[in-house]
N, C-alpha and C positions, 0 to 999 in steps of 0.2 A: 487374513487381506483384509483393510477395511477398503470397504467400491464409497463412493460417492456419488449420489443422486443431487442433480443438479437441477435445477428447477427455473425457469425456459428465463425470469428477468438478473438470473443469478450469468448468463450468460450475458446479454443485454447491455449488464452493468459493468465488468470484467470490458468486454467491449469499447466503449465509454473507454477508462483506464489507459489499455493499450491506448486508443490513438487519440487524448490526453500523454502518452511514453516516446509513443511520436513526434509530439510537438516543443517537444523539450529535450527531446534528440535532434529535430532540424534545426535547436539553438548552440546544440552543441554538448548538453550537457546528458548524463549519462540516462540511455529510458528509463524512466518508472511512472507509471504515475496512475492517482490512488483517486476515487469516489466513494464519496459515504451514503450513505443512505435512510429515511427513515420516511415510515410509509407510505414505500414507495416512492418516492418524493431524491430527486440528488438534495443534501441541502449543503454540500461541502464535496468540492476538489482541488485537483491539483497535479500537478508535474513535479520531477527535479528540479531546482531553481537556481542551489550553489551558487556553482558559477557568475550565470546571471545578475543575482538581488546580494552576491559580496555579502552569499554566508547561509552557516555553515547546519545550519538547525533547517535552514530551506526543502527538505528533504519532502519528495510527494504528500507524503502520512498528511503531516502538521499543515502543510500548507493545507491542503484537505481540508485540518481538524481549526485552524486559526478564520478560512473564513466559513468555516458551518456554524463557528462561535458567533465571532462575530454577525454573520446571520442571526439566532436563535439572542443573540446581548445571555450568555452566559458561558461559562467554561466548561462547567460539566454537559453531555449530546445525553436527549429523554434515550429511555430502555428502547430496547427494540433497535438501533442503530445500529448497525453492518459497512463498513467501509472491504473495500474493493482495489487490492491492493497488483501490482503488476509484479512483485518482489517480495520475497520473505522480508520485516521489516527487523533494520539491527536496532541495537538497542538502544537508544534516545528513543528513538519511535516504540518501539514496545512500548519504554516509560509513559511517552505521551499518548497512546493509549488508552489506556491502562489509569492515566487521573482522567483522563475528556468522560471516562469509563463507554468504550467501547462496549458493543455486547456486545458482536463478531468481527472474529478477522477470515475473507478471504483471499490469500497471496494462490500468485500463477505460479511461481515458480521456488526453489528454492532455492539461499544465496551463503551459498557453502563455504567463501572465506569472512565473513561473519553475521551470517544469518542468525536473531535471538530468537525462532519460533518452530526450534527441529533444528536445526544445520550444527548449531555451534553448542546452545544453551536448545535448554525450549522456557524462557522467561513466564511466561501466560500461564502456563504447570505449574510455575512455585508458591509455595503453602503463604509465605506471609507476608504479599499481598495485599489486600482489601478488596478487593474485583479480582474477579475473572474472566477475560473474555473466551467467549463459544470459536477453538481454528478447526478450517477447513481451511488444504491446500491444494491447485492441480487443476483448479479449471481453468482453460484451455493458455496452459505453460509452456506448452509449444511453441505457440504466436511470442506469447514476454520469450522463451529462449530462442528464437528463432534474432528477435529486435534487437535481442542482451550482445546476440552474437555477430548478427553485422553490424552490428553501431563501432563493438573495438576490432573487427577486420577491419572495418574502413579509416581506422580511428590510427591505428602503426598502419594501414598502408601511407597515409600523412606522413608517415615521422619520415 
């Protein structure tokens, strides 16, 4: 059994990601939020917005990466950068995290249909990439699951 010990700042940053996810839900987007942190400073954040932006790549993780890289004026992130995201990343997002050189990924809950960090495949564990990401999951998972379930329940009720 893999017991995870979280630091107080881990809870803080994941709560920030959950607030962002809620903002996305209020705009009709699937509620996923992401916060990128380096040296205890948020360097980028975002929520899902492919519908609002008419951009299929505007997942929370990619939005946070774009904002951080624009801020830093570099397509690669500094060493010891952590991404907190409320849902297990998809194929596209894992690729972006690898190319940006994210050091650590912490996600709240698994995505059984398309998650690529253990649910369907485990892309960060593949030995053919030139960068590895340390992965942890389960932080505030119940909050993320509740947000997602409520969102989809409400969406079904509106139909």
